[in-house]
C-alpha positions in Angstrom: 150.7 90.8 127.1 148.2 92.4 124.6 145.6 94.9 125.9 142.0 93.7 125.4 140.6 95.7 122.8 137.6 97.7 123.7 134.3 96.6 122.3 133.4 98.2 119.1 130.3 100.5 119.3 127.6 100.1 117.1 127.6 102.2 114.1 124.5 104.9 114.2 123.3 104.3 110.6 120.2 103.2 108.8 120.4 99.7 107.0 121.2 100.1 103.2 117.9 100.3 101.6 115.9 101.8 104.5 115.5 105.3 105.8 113.8 107.0 108.8 110.7 109.4 108.5 110.4 112.5 110.8 107.7 114.8 111.9 106.1 116.3 108.8 106.6 113.2 106.6 104.8 111.0 108.9 102.1 113.4 109.6 101.5 114.1 106.0 101.2 110.5 105.1 98.9 109.8 107.8 96.6 112.7 106.7 96.8 111.3 103.0 96.0 107.8 104.1 93.1 108.9 106.1 91.6 111.0 103.4 91.9 108.0 101.0 90.2 105.7 103.7 87.2 107.9 104.0 86.9 107.5 100.1 87.0 103.7 100.5 84.7 103.6 103.6 82.2 105.7 101.6 82.1 103.0 98.9 81.5 100.4 101.6 85.1 99.0 102.0 86.2 97.5 105.3 89.6 98.0 106.8 91.8 94.9 107.2 95.3 94.7 108.8 97.2 91.6 108.4 100.4 90.4 109.9 103.7 91.6 108.5 104.8 88.2 108.5 103.4 85.4 106.2 104.5 81.8 105.5 106.7 81.6 102.4 104.1 79.1 101.2 101.4 81.3 101.6 103.3 84.1 99.7 103.6 81.6 96.6 105.7 83.5 94.4 109.0 82.8 96.2 109.6 79.0 97.5 112.3 78.0 99.6 115.8 77.2 97.9 118.5 75.0 99.1 119.3 77.2 101.9 117.1 79.9 102.1 114.5 81.9 100.0 116.2 84.9 98.9 114.5 86.2 95.7 112.8 89.3 96.6 111.8 88.3 100.1 113.2 88.8 103.8 113.0 85.4 104.9 114.2 82.9 107.7 113.4 79.4 109.1 111.7 79.2 112.5 112.2 76.5 115.1 109.7 74.2 113.7 111.3 74.2 110.4 108.8 76.3 108.7 109.9 79.3 106.3 108.6 82.8 107.2 108.9 86.0 105.3 108.2 89.8 105.6 105.1 90.4 103.3 106.2 91.9 99.9 102.9 93.3 98.8 99.3 93.3 100.2 97.6 91.2 97.7 99.3 87.9 98.6 98.1 88.2 102.3 94.4 89.2 101.2 94.5 85.9 99.3 95.4 83.8 102.2 92.7 85.7 104.4 90.1 85.1 101.7 90.7 81.3 102.0 91.3 80.9 105.4 88.1 82.8 106.5 85.8 82.2 103.6 83.2 80.5 105.8 82.9 83.7 108.0 83.6 86.5 105.4 80.8 88.2 103.5 80.7 87.4 99.6 82.0 89.8 97.8 84.3 90.6 100.6 85.4 94.6 100.3 88.6 95.8 101.8 91.0 98.2 102.2 94.5 98.1 103.8 97.6 100.4 104.5 101.0 99.6 105.7 104.7 98.8 104.9 105.9 96.1 102.7 109.5 95.0 102.3 111.5 93.8 99.1 115.0 92.0 99.5 116.1 93.9 96.3 119.0 96.0 95.5 118.4 99.4 96.5 118.8 102.4 94.5 118.1 106.3 94.2 114.6 106.5 95.3 114.0 102.8 95.5 113.9 101.3 99.1 113.4 97.9 100.6 110.6 99.1 102.8 107.6 101.3 101.6 104.0 101.8 102.1 101.1 100.4 100.2 97.5 101.5 100.0 95.2 98.8 98.4 91.5 98.2 97.9 90.3 95.0 96.6 86.9 93.0 96.1 87.1 89.3 96.3 84.0 87.1 95.1 82.6 89.5 92.5 82.8 88.0 88.9 81.1 91.1 87.3 83.4 93.7 85.9 81.2 96.3 87.5 83.5 95.5 90.4 86.4 96.8 88.2 84.5 99.7 87.4 83.7 100.6 90.8 87.6 100.4 91.7 88.1 102.7 88.8 85.8 105.2 89.9 86.8 104.9 93.6 90.5 105.5 92.7 89.5 108.7 90.7 87.7 109.9 93.9 90.6 109.2 96.0 93.0 111.3 93.9 90.5 114.2 94.1 90.0 113.9 97.6 93.7 114.1 98.6 94.1 117.2 96.4 94.8 116.1 92.7 92.6 118.3 90.8 90.5 117.3 87.9 92.5 117.6 84.9 95.8 116.7 86.5 95.1 113.1 86.4 93.6 110.1 84.0 92.7 106.5 84.9 93.5 104.4 82.0 91.6 101.1 81.6 92.4 98.1 79.4 91.8 94.3 79.5 94.4 91.7 79.5 91.8 89.4 77.7 92.1 91.8 74.7 95.7 91.4 74.7 95.6 87.7 75.0 93.3 87.7 71.9 95.7 89.9 70.3 98.6 87.3 71.2 96.3 84.5 69.8 95.7 86.3 66.6 99.8 86.9 66.3 100.3 83.3 66.8 102.0 83.4 70.3 99.1 82.2 72.5 97.5 78.6 72.0 94.1 78.5 73.8 94.6 74.5 74.2 97.8 74.9 75.7 98.4 77.9 77.9 102.0 77.0 78.7 103.1 77.1 75.2 104.7 80.4 73.9 104.7 81.4 77.9 108.2 82.7 77.8 107.7 84.6 74.5 104.5 86.0 76.1 106.3 87.0 79.1 108.9 89.1 77.1 106.1 90.7 74.9 104.4 91.8 78.1 107.5 93.3 79.8 108.3 95.0 76.4 105.1 96.7 75.9 104.8 97.7 79.5 107.9 99.8 78.9 106.3 101.5 75.7 106.7 105.0 77.4 110.2 104.4 78.3 111.7 102.5 75.1 109.3 104.0 72.4 108.0 102.0 69.4 111.5 101.1 68.2 112.6 99.8 71.4 109.4 97.6 71.9 109.6 96.2 68.5 113.4 95.2 69.1 112.4 93.5 72.2 109.5 91.7 70.4 112.0 90.7 67.8 115.7 89.6 68.2 116.2 91.7 71.1 117.7 95.1 72.4 120.9 96.6 73.5 120.9 99.6 75.5 123.3 102.5 75.6 125.5 100.5 78.3 126.1 97.7 76.0 123.6 95.3 77.9 121.8 93.0 75.7 118.2 91.8 76.4 117.1 88.9 74.8 113.9 89.4 72.4 110.7 87.3 71.9 111.6 86.2 68.5 108.5 87.4 66.8 108.4 88.2 63.1 107.8 91.5 61.7 104.1 90.5 60.8 103.4 89.3 64.3 104.9 92.4 65.8 102.8 94.4 63.6 99.6 93.0 65.2 101.0 93.7 68.8 101.8 97.1 67.8 98.6 97.8 66.1 97.0 97.0 69.6 99.4 99.3 71.4 98.4 102.1 68.9 94.5 101.5 69.1 93.5 104.4 71.0 91.1 106.4 69.3 89.2 109.7 70.2 86.2 108.1 71.9 86.0 104.9 74.0 83.4 103.5 71.3 85.8 104.1 68.6 88.7 102.4 70.6 86.6 99.5 71.3 85.5 99.1 67.6 89.2 99.2 66.6 90.3 96.5 69.4 87.2 94.4 67.9 88.9 94.4 64.5 92.2 93.6 65.9 91.0 90.3 67.9 88.7 89.1 65.2 88.6 85.2 65.3 89.7 85.2 68.9 86.6 84.3 71.4 88.7 85.5 74.3 89.5 88.8 72.8 86.1 89.6 71.9 85.0 88.9 75.5 87.5 91.2 76.6 86.4 94.1 74.6 82.6 93.4 75.5 84.1 93.8 79.2 85.7 97.2 78.3 82.5 98.5 76.7 80.5 97.3 79.8 83.0 99.1 81.9 82.7 102.3 79.8 78.9 102.1 80.0 78.9 101.8 83.8 81.6 104.5 84.3 79.6 107.0 82.2 76.4 106.5 83.9 78.1 107.4 87.2 79.4 110.6 85.8 83.1 109.4 85.4 83.7 111.1 82.1 86.7 110.6 79.6 88.4 113.9 81.6 88.8 111.1 84.2 88.8 107.6 83.1 89.5 106.4 79.6 89.7 103.1 77.8 93.6 102.8 76.7 95.1 99.9 75.2 98.6 100.9 76.2 98.2 100.0 79.8 99.4 96.3 80.3 100.6 95.9 83.7 103.7 93.6 83.8 102.5 91.1 86.6 101.3 87.8 85.0 98.7 87.1 87.4 96.0 89.6 85.8 93.3 87.8 84.1 90.9 90.7 83.0 90.6 94.5 83.4 93.8 96.3 84.4 94.1 99.9 85.0 96.5 102.7 86.0 96.3 106.3 87.3 98.6 108.5 85.7 99.2 112.0 86.9 99.5 114.3 83.5 101.0 117.6 85.0 104.6 118.6 84.3 107.5 118.6 86.8 111.2 119.4 86.3 113.3 116.1 86.8 116.9 116.3 88.2 118.4 117.9 85.0 115.9 120.6 84.9 113.9 119.0 81.9 110.0 119.1 81.9 108.3 115.8 82.2 105.0 114.3 83.1 104.7 113.0 86.6 103.4 109.6 85.4 101.7 106.7 87.3 100.9 106.7 90.9 98.5 103.7 91.1 97.6 100.6 89.4 95.8 97.2 89.5 93.3 94.6 87.8 91.7 91.5 88.0 93.3 88.6 89.4 90.9 85.5 89.4 93.3 82.8 90.0 95.2 83.9 93.1 93.1 82.5 95.8 92.5 79.4 93.8 96.1 78.4 95.1 94.5 77.8 98.6 91.0 76.5 97.7 91.3 74.9 94.5 88.5 76.9 93.2 88.5 80.1 91.2 87.4 83.0 93.3 87.1 86.3 91.2 88.9 89.4 92.6 90.0 92.7 91.7 91.9 95.6 93.3 94.0 98.6 93.2 97.1 99.6 94.7 98.2 103.2 95.3 102.2 104.0 95.6 101.9 106.1 98.6 105.5 107.6 98.5 104.8 108.3 94.7 101.5 110.3 95.5 103.0 112.2 98.4 105.8 113.3 95.9 103.1 114.5 93.5 101.3 116.6 96.3 104.5 118.1 97.2 105.2 118.8 93.6 101.7 120.4 93.4 102.3 122.4 96.5 99.5 120.6 98.4 101.7 119.7 101.1 105.5 120.2 102.0 105.1 123.7 103.7 106.9 124.2 106.9 104.9 122.6 109.7 104.5 124.6 112.8 105.3 123.0 116.2 103.7 123.1 119.5 103.2 126.1 121.7 106.1 125.8 124.4 105.6 126.9 127.9 108.9 127.9 129.3 109.8 127.2 132.9 111.3 130.0 134.8 110.8 128.3 138.5 111.5 124.5 138.9 109.2 124.5 141.8 106.3 125.8 140.0 106.3 122.9 137.3 102.9 122.0 138.0 101.5 125.5 137.2 103.3 125.4 133.8 101.9 121.8 133.1 98.5 123.3 134.2 98.9 126.1 131.3 99.8 123.6 128.7 97.0 121.3 129.8 94.5 124.4 129.4 95.8 125.2 126.0 95.4 121.6 124.8 91.9 121.6 126.2 91.2 124.6 123.7 92.6 122.2 120.9 96.1 124.0 120.8 99.2 121.9 120.7 101.4 122.5 123.6 104.2 121.2 125.7 106.4 122.4 128.5 110.0 122.9 128.1 111.6 119.7 130.3 115.4 120.5 129.7 117.6 122.3 132.0 115.7 125.5 132.7 118.6 127.6 134.2 119.4 129.3 130.7 116.2 130.9 129.4 118.0 131.5 125.9 118.2 127.8 125.5 114.5 127.4 126.0 113.9 129.9 123.1 116.5 128.1 120.9 114.5 124.8 121.8 111.3 126.6 120.8 112.8 127.8 117.4 114.1 124.3 116.6 110.7 122.8 117.3 109.4 125.6 114.8 107.0 126.8 117.7 104.8 129.9 116.8 104.3 131.0 120.4 106.1 130.8 123.7 104.2 131.4 127.0 106.4 132.9 129.8 105.6 133.5 133.3 108.1 134.1 136.1 107.6 134.9 139.8 106.7 138.5 139.1 104.1 137.5 136.4 102.6 134.8 138.6 102.3 137.2 141.6 100.3 139.6 139.3 98.1 137.0 137.7 99.6 137.7 134.3 101.6 135.7 131.5 104.0 136.9 128.7 102.9 135.6 125.1 105.8 135.8 122.8 104.9 135.7 119.0 108.1 133.7 117.7 106.9 134.0 114.1 106.6 137.7 114.1 109.7 138.1 116.4 111.9 136.4 113.7 110.5 138.5 110.9 111.2 141.8 112.8 114.7 140.3 114.0 115.5 139.7 110.4 114.6 143.1 108.7 112.6 145.4 110.9 114.1 149.0 111.8 114.2 150.2 115.3 111.2 152.1 114.7 109.1 149.2 113.3 110.3 147.0 115.9 108.8 149.5 118.6 105.4 149.7 116.6 105.2 146.0 116.1 105.7 144.4 119.3 106.1 140.6 119.4 105.5 140.1 123.3 102.2 140.6 124.9 101.5 140.7 128.5 97.9 139.4 129.5 95.9 138.3 132.3 96.4 134.6 132.9 92.4 134.2 132.2 93.2 135.4 128.6 96.1 133.1 127.7 94.2 131.0 125.6 92.4 133.7 123.6 95.6 135.6 123.0 97.4 132.3 121.9 94.6 131.4 119.7 94.5 134.9 118.1 98.4 134.7 117.2 97.9 131.3 115.8 95.2 132.3 113.5 97.4 135.3 112.3 100.2 133.0 111.7 98.2 130.0 110.1 97.9 127.6 113.2 100.0 125.1 114.8 
């Protein structure tokens, strides 16, 4: 008779496309988001936290298939038969909130939100299925002054987290101008918006990859198509050379000043009322930003900004970091985009049947954190808490009291709660926690009313390189009265950069 197989233990591994975040990473993200939130609050935006789960119907972009909706979202069917999904961005939930609570919310409604989103997509290097987004949006304001405010606020947020002026630029364009160019090029019919929709989609995606493919690659995608180095062929939009010339003229329309750029764009959209309206809006945005002190060193009008999403209806913008980093092959390259957004006046209409103007921006949290690490703003070794060691199990209350006294003084502190029998293990624990200081009090010290304060940072330096004479002249352990414990710990932390 065969023996029963032992039940298989679960594998201790992160699901594909997901990752865990530890200590310093979580702290650095929370600190950065707090700094951004302060900028948003200063501009009058209120926090909003929506459910991580939405109905698939509310998400809108993805509809139930025969079995399950699986294009880009994690979805399931509940007991009542409704399809639910994890949110894939922060904008779709906002549209639902704006419609659901339209009689209760102020109009315009200005909100910011921060949290994880989920994409059921193929993961790759640096591409995860769960990631953070940080959004700010204004719903109910038709004036492009709202777009200008978002752009200025984005510049303020980047500087607040440590990106210096000169290391970033916010680029602004208008989809109405691009649509005007499409009209002039003959791939947009104002009387039939669905006509040439496929061709416009291909053109949009092509020019959104201008930095990646260059002019030759974009022209190929606007024409017959493009074959990449691996041999994969991407179908083109089928535009003639003359049509492609009009679109490329738009891409190369940037001039030395915003006024000159606007003048060139007005030439390109001549004959298109929609295009002319877009140029007017860009000029108004530039005027408002200049009045607030946002000069061309921070925000510029740039026709090369397109944004690939089809729901944008007016101004679009991106924040690009301009400083250079080394890629995985050691080559210098600009860091690139860390935020983007635009106006989407039709998104809430799905729920209400009425057009509700809206505009907003989304910051790529992981991208911005990576930029701050590249700039040296974050990512140094994070000091752990002060560790109060345990020499006598029966005096645990005294040790907890010491830790409480340190915490009341604003110092991170903990008591060692492992097996205290081997004191060396306690110091090894402190090293693993990157603790700057250990507090030691045995029975003898307790009887005399003193504690030993061990400077672990200095001790490590001495152990690594000091001679015997230097070791004697730079003691890393100090005996002080218990009443002076906090002051001595503060002194050591100040010398070592805090905890």
